[in-house]
C-alpha positions as CSV (number, residue, x, y, z in Angstrom):
1,M,-3.2,-15.3,5.1
2,R,-6.3,-13.4,6.1
3,A,-7.2,-11.0,3.4
4,G,-7.5,-7.8,5.7
5,R,-4.0,-7.9,5.8
6,L,-3.5,-7.2,2.1
7,R,-5.0,-3.7,2.3
8,H,-2.8,-1.5,0.0
9,R,-3.2,-1.4,-3.6
10,L,0.1,-1.6,-5.3
11,A,1.3,-1.3,-8.8
12,L,4.3,-4.0,-9.6
13,Q,6.4,-2.3,-12.6
14,S,9.2,-3.9,-14.4
15,K,12.0,-2.0,-15.8
16,T,12.5,-1.1,-19.7
17,S,15.5,0.0,-21.4
18,T,15.4,2.0,-24.8
19,R,17.7,4.2,-26.9
20,D,17.1,7.9,-27.9
21,S,17.8,9.2,-31.0
22,Y,21.5,9.7,-29.6
23,G,22.0,6.1,-28.8
24,A,22.0,6.6,-25.0
25,A,19.9,4.5,-22.8
26,V,16.8,5.7,-21.8
27,I,15.1,3.7,-18.7
28,G,11.3,3.5,-18.3
29,W,9.0,1.5,-16.1
30,T,6.1,-0.7,-17.6
31,L,3.2,-1.4,-15.3
32,V,2.9,-5.2,-15.1
33,D,-0.1,-5.9,-12.7
34,T,-1.7,-4.1,-10.0
35,V,-2.7,-6.5,-6.7
36,W,-3.4,-6.0,-3.1
37,G,-0.5,-6.6,-0.3
38,A,0.7,-5.5,2.8
39,I,3.3,-2.6,3.1
40,E,5.1,-3.2,6.5
41,P,8.1,-1.0,7.5
42,L,11.3,-2.4,9.0
43,S,14.1,0.0,9.5
44,G,15.2,3.5,8.2
45,R,18.0,5.6,8.2
46,E,19.5,9.0,6.5
47,Y,23.1,9.5,5.1
48,F,25.2,11.9,3.7
49,S,25.7,11.5,-0.2
50,Q,26.7,14.0,-3.0
51,E,26.5,17.1,-0.7
52,Q,22.8,16.0,0.3
53,V,21.0,14.3,2.9
54,Q,19.5,11.0,1.6
55,A,16.7,9.1,3.2
56,E,16.5,5.3,3.0
57,A,13.9,3.0,4.4
58,K,13.6,-0.7,4.3
59,V,9.9,-2.5,3.9
60,R,8.5,-5.8,3.4
61,I,5.7,-6.2,0.9
62,V,3.9,-9.1,1.2
63,I,1.2,-10.1,-2.0
64,R,-0.2,-13.3,-3.2
65,Y,1.8,-15.4,-5.2
66,R,2.7,-14.3,-8.9
67,S,5.4,-16.0,-10.9
68,G,8.1,-13.7,-12.7
69,V,8.7,-11.3,-10.1
70,D,12.3,-10.4,-9.6
71,T,14.9,-8.1,-8.4
72,T,14.6,-5.8,-11.8
73,W,11.0,-4.8,-10.5
74,R,9.8,-2.1,-8.4
75,V,6.5,-1.4,-6.5
76,S,4.7,1.6,-6.4
77,H,2.1,2.9,-3.8
78,G,0.8,6.3,-2.8
79,G,3.6,7.9,-4.7
80,K,6.5,6.2,-3.2
81,F,8.5,3.6,-5.2
82,Y,10.2,0.6,-3.6
83,D,13.2,-1.5,-4.9
84,V,12.8,-5.0,-4.9
85,L,15.9,-6.4,-3.2
86,D,14.8,-10.0,-2.7
87,V,11.9,-12.2,-3.3
88,L,11.0,-15.0,-0.6
89,N,8.4,-17.6,-1.8
90,E,6.9,-18.3,1.7
91,N,7.3,-21.9,2.4
92,T,7.8,-22.4,-1.4
93,R,4.1,-23.4,-1.4
94,N,3.4,-20.7,-4.3
95,R,0.9,-18.8,-2.0
96,M,2.4,-15.8,-0.9
97,L,5.6,-13.7,-2.2
98,T,7.6,-11.5,0.4
99,L,9.5,-9.0,-1.3
100,M,12.2,-7.3,0.8
101,C,12.4,-3.8,-0.6
102,R,14.5,-0.2,-0.2
103,E,12.0,2.8,-0.4
104,G,13.3,6.3,-1.7
105,V,15.8,5.6,-4.3
106,S,14.0,5.2,-7.6
107,E,13.2,7.5,-10.1
108,K,9.9,8.3,-11.5
109,V,8.4,7.0,-14.7
110,G,10.3,8.4,-17.6
111,D,13.3,9.9,-15.6
112,V,16.3,9.2,-16.8
113,A,18.0,10.4,-13.7
114,S,16.7,13.1,-11.8
115,D,19.7,14.5,-10.0
116,I,21.5,15.7,-13.4
117,P,21.1,19.5,-13.8
118,A,19.1,21.0,-16.7
119,N,22.1,22.9,-17.7
120,A,24.7,20.1,-17.5
121,L,27.1,19.5,-20.3
122,Y,27.0,16.1,-22.5
123,D,29.8,14.4,-24.4
124,V,29.0,13.2,-28.1
125,D,27.5,9.9,-26.8
126,G,24.8,11.7,-24.7
127,N,26.3,11.1,-21.5
128,P,26.5,13.9,-18.9
129,L,30.0,15.2,-18.0
130,Q,31.3,14.9,-14.6
131,D,34.5,16.1,-12.7
132,V,36.7,13.8,-10.8
133,D,34.7,14.4,-7.9
134,G,31.5,13.1,-9.2
135,N,29.8,16.4,-9.8
136,Y,28.2,17.5,-13.0
137,I,29.8,20.2,-15.1
138,V,27.2,22.8,-16.1
139,T,27.3,25.9,-17.8
140,V,27.3,29.3,-16.4
141,D,24.6,31.6,-17.3
């Protein structure tokens, strides 16, 4: 592969899970490595979910071979996050990895769930309460 194709500076991040003082899981992301790679758009779509329009794009990310990359990782570039859906070792020669990814669905570093309202009610285990339709139960000011 020509090096000129790998023109994007990418941050490879792995998911970490810790517990807060109430015992609830807190998801975070740890920077594993910064590498050069190519981001190639494949397809995009919009869909309606939870009373909002959601956007999703599928991309192919090509990087030089690096062991340990799996589908629990994500890639960050230019303020966008890409969930790794599949990891392909091109020609099984340990030279290049093709990461099939989905854009626009990950939370930012340190956010547990960005769609939970600030005035949501929580149960004794620290989980936000939801009604039968999946809407969060909130306090009324």
